[in-house]
C-alpha positions in Angstrom: -24.0 10.3 -31.7 -27.7 9.4 -32.2 -28.7 6.5 -34.4 -31.9 6.3 -36.5 -33.8 3.1 -36.8 -33.6 2.3 -33.0 -37.3 2.6 -32.2 -40.2 0.2 -32.4 -40.4 -0.7 -36.1 -44.1 -1.0 -36.4 -44.8 2.3 -34.5 -42.0 4.1 -36.4 -43.4 3.0 -39.8 -46.9 3.9 -38.8 -45.8 7.4 -37.7 -43.5 8.0 -40.7 -46.3 7.2 -43.1 -49.0 8.9 -40.9 -51.1 5.7 -40.9 -54.3 6.4 -38.9 -54.5 5.0 -35.4 -57.9 3.9 -34.0 -59.1 6.5 -31.4 -62.0 6.6 -29.1 -64.8 9.0 -30.1 -64.9 10.3 -26.5 -62.6 12.8 -24.8 -61.1 16.1 -25.7 -59.4 16.7 -29.1 -55.6 16.5 -29.0 -53.8 19.8 -28.1 -51.0 19.2 -30.5 -50.5 17.2 -33.7 -47.7 14.9 -34.6 -46.6 17.4 -37.3 -46.4 20.2 -34.7 -44.4 17.9 -32.4 -41.8 17.1 -35.1 -41.5 20.7 -36.2 -41.0 21.9 -32.6 -38.4 19.1 -32.0 -36.5 20.2 -35.1 -36.6 23.8 -34.1 -35.1 23.0 -30.7 -32.4 20.8 -32.2 -31.6 23.5 -34.8 -31.1 26.0 -32.0 -29.4 24.0 -29.2 -28.4 20.6 -30.7 -30.0 17.2 -30.7 -28.8 16.3 -27.2 -30.6 19.3 -25.7 -33.9 18.3 -27.4 -35.4 16.3 -24.5 -39.0 15.2 -24.3 -39.5 17.4 -21.2 -38.1 20.5 -22.9 -40.1 19.7 -26.1 -43.3 19.5 -24.1 -42.6 22.8 -22.4 -42.0 24.5 -25.8 -45.4 23.3 -26.9 -47.2 24.2 -23.7 -48.3 20.6 -22.9 -47.3 18.0 -20.4 -44.6 15.5 -21.2 -47.1 12.6 -21.1 -49.1 14.3 -23.8 -46.2 13.8 -26.2 -46.2 10.1 -25.5 -49.8 9.8 -26.8 -48.4 10.8 -30.2 -44.9 9.3 -30.3 -43.5 6.4 -28.1 -40.2 8.1 -27.4 -37.1 10.0 -28.6 -35.8 7.1 -30.8 -39.0 7.2 -32.9 -39.0 11.0 -32.9 -35.4 11.2 -34.2 -36.5 9.1 -37.2 -39.4 11.4 -37.8 -37.1 14.4 -37.6 -34.6 13.0 -40.0 -37.1 12.0 -42.6 -38.9 15.3 -42.3 -35.6 17.0 -43.0 -35.0 14.9 -46.1 -38.5 15.9 -47.3 -37.2 19.5 -47.5 -34.8 18.5 -50.4 -35.8 20.1 -53.7 -35.6 17.0 -56.0 -36.4 18.7 -59.3 -35.6 16.5 -62.3 -34.0 18.7 -65.0 -30.8 18.6 -66.9 -28.3 15.8 -67.4 -27.8 13.1 -64.8 -24.7 15.0 -63.5 -26.7 18.2 -63.3 -29.3 16.4 -61.1 -26.7 14.8 -58.8 -24.9 18.1 -58.4 -28.2 19.8 -57.6 -28.9 17.1 -55.0 -25.4 17.7 -53.5 -26.0 21.4 -53.2 -29.4 20.8 -51.6 -27.8 18.5 -49.1 -25.2 21.0 -48.1 -27.9 23.6 -47.6 -30.0 21.1 -45.6 -27.1 20.4 -43.2 -26.7 24.1 -42.8 -30.3 24.6 -41.8 -30.3 21.5 -39.5 -26.7 21.0 -38.3 -27.9 18.2 -35.9 -28.1 15.9 -38.9 -24.4 15.5 -38.7 -24.6 13.6 -35.4 -27.3 11.2 -36.5 -26.1 7.9 -38.0 -28.5 6.7 -40.7 -26.8 3.4 -41.4 -30.2 2.0 -40.5 -32.3 4.7 -42.0 -35.9 5.6 -41.3 -38.0 4.1 -44.1 -40.1 7.1 -44.7 -41.2 9.2 -47.7 -38.2 11.5 -47.4 -35.8 8.5 -47.7 -37.7 7.0 -50.6 -38.0 10.2 -52.5 -34.2 10.8 -52.2 -33.3 7.3 -53.2 -35.8 7.3 -56.1 -34.4 10.6 -57.4 -30.8 9.4 -57.4 -31.6 6.0 -59.0 -33.7 7.7 -61.7 -30.9 10.1 -62.5 -28.2 7.4 -62.6 -30.5 5.0 -64.6 -29.7 7.1 -67.7 -26.0 6.4 -67.5 -26.1 2.9 -68.9 -24.8 1.2 -65.8 -26.3 -2.1 -64.7 -28.9 -2.2 -62.0 -26.3 -3.4 -59.4 -23.8 -0.7 -60.5 -26.5 2.0 -60.4 -27.5 1.0 -56.9 -23.8 1.0 -55.8 -23.2 4.4 -57.4 -26.2 5.8 -55.6 -25.0 4.5 -52.3 -21.5 6.0 -53.0 -23.0 9.4 -53.7 -25.1 9.3 -50.5 -22.0 8.3 -48.5 -19.8 11.0 -49.9 -22.3 13.8 -50.0 -23.7 13.2 -46.5 -20.2 13.0 -45.0 -18.9 16.1 -46.8 -22.1 18.1 -46.0 -21.7 17.1 -42.4 -18.1 18.3 -42.4 -19.0 21.6 -43.8 -21.8 22.0 -41.2 -19.3 21.1 -38.5 -17.0 24.1 -39.4 -19.9 26.5 -39.0 -21.1 24.7 -35.7 -17.5 24.9 -34.3 -17.4 28.6 -34.9 -20.8 29.1 -33.4 -20.3 27.3 -30.1 -16.7 28.5 -29.6 -17.1 32.1 -30.8 -13.8 31.7 -32.5 -13.4 31.7 -36.3 -11.4 29.0 -38.0 -8.7 31.5 -39.0 -8.3 32.6 -35.4 -8.1 29.0 -34.2 -5.3 28.2 -36.6 -3.6 31.5 -35.8 -3.5 30.6 -32.1 -1.5 27.4 -33.1 1.0 29.1 -35.4 3.7 28.3 -32.9 3.3 24.7 -33.8 4.6 25.4 -37.4 7.3 27.7 -36.1 8.8 25.6 -33.3 7.6 22.0 -33.5 6.9 21.0 -37.0 9.9 19.1 -38.6 9.9 19.5 -42.5 12.5 16.7 -42.9 10.2 14.3 -41.1 7.1 15.2 -43.1 8.4 16.2 -46.5 5.1 15.8 -48.4 3.4 18.2 -46.0 6.3 20.7 -46.4 6.2 20.5 -50.2 2.5 21.0 -50.3 2.9 24.0 -47.9 5.7 25.6 -50.0 3.6 25.1 -53.2 0.5 26.8 -51.9 -1.5 23.7 -51.1 -2.6 25.1 -47.7 -3.3 28.7 -48.7 -7.1 28.4 -48.1 -8.7 28.8 -44.7 -10.4 25.8 -43.2 -13.9 26.5 -44.4 -12.6 27.2 -48.0 -10.5 24.1 -47.9 -13.6 22.0 -46.9 -15.7 23.5 -49.6 -12.9 22.9 -52.2 -12.6 19.3 -51.0 -16.3 18.8 -51.5 -16.2 20.2 -55.0 -13.2 18.1 -56.0 -14.4 15.0 -54.4 -17.9 15.2 -56.0 -16.4 15.9 -59.4 -14.0 13.0 -59.1 -16.8 10.7 -58.0 -19.0 11.6 -60.9 -16.1 11.4 -63.3 -15.5 7.9 -62.1 -19.2 6.9 -62.5 -19.2 8.3 -66.1 -16.0 6.4 -66.9 -17.4 3.2 -65.5 -20.5 3.7 -67.6 -18.5 4.2 -70.8 -16.7 0.9 -70.2 -20.1 -0.9 -70.0 -20.6 -3.0 -73.1 -24.3 -2.0 -73.3 -23.6 1.7 -72.7 -25.6 4.2 -74.8 -24.8 7.9 -74.3 -27.8 9.8 -72.7 -30.1 11.5 -75.2 
């Protein structure tokens, strides 16, 4: 597990916001730009995972020496922040439709983003990079929820709840795809190889709720379908809860 927010804060913020750095007028122009470094790092992580994205390998992919990278970015900790925020900037944050339409659009975008960049699932953003990608995402969610009639504190909490659920669920969906890719075994084949558990080990009397769910068709979907269904149900329940909380607000006025 990698963690964002672990690098030098001043340098990280300067790089996230592309603040200019004083340079001498002498010497050769740089062989690579910061944007090219970040894009190459993301491409390596997309292909082989974040752990495989080392500074040495990144430099080789760009055709420069490793020390050249350090003239642009202090180290991997800062680079991870740049990668995460750059990924967030790929989100299409179009503002159209009702607040629910906008949140559902954000959720779909987030699932697609984790599909393109599966390494996002192994980066903890409890201490997030304070870059334009983060602020655009947060501003989008707060703007959508501001039309519900919730108080400012409730709106902020609702936004955090959506981020927590959507990021976690999107990461779980990406993990199913990643597991199949690295193992070469589909989810269906993995479960089929463990059918003997249900036939010889599982005790219905000891786990009656599981047995009842099984008999009533609760486990008829494969793992990927079950994860997608859990995402849909969880998001719907979360948004229903936010809507119900807004209706109970004394100052609530329906949108429109």
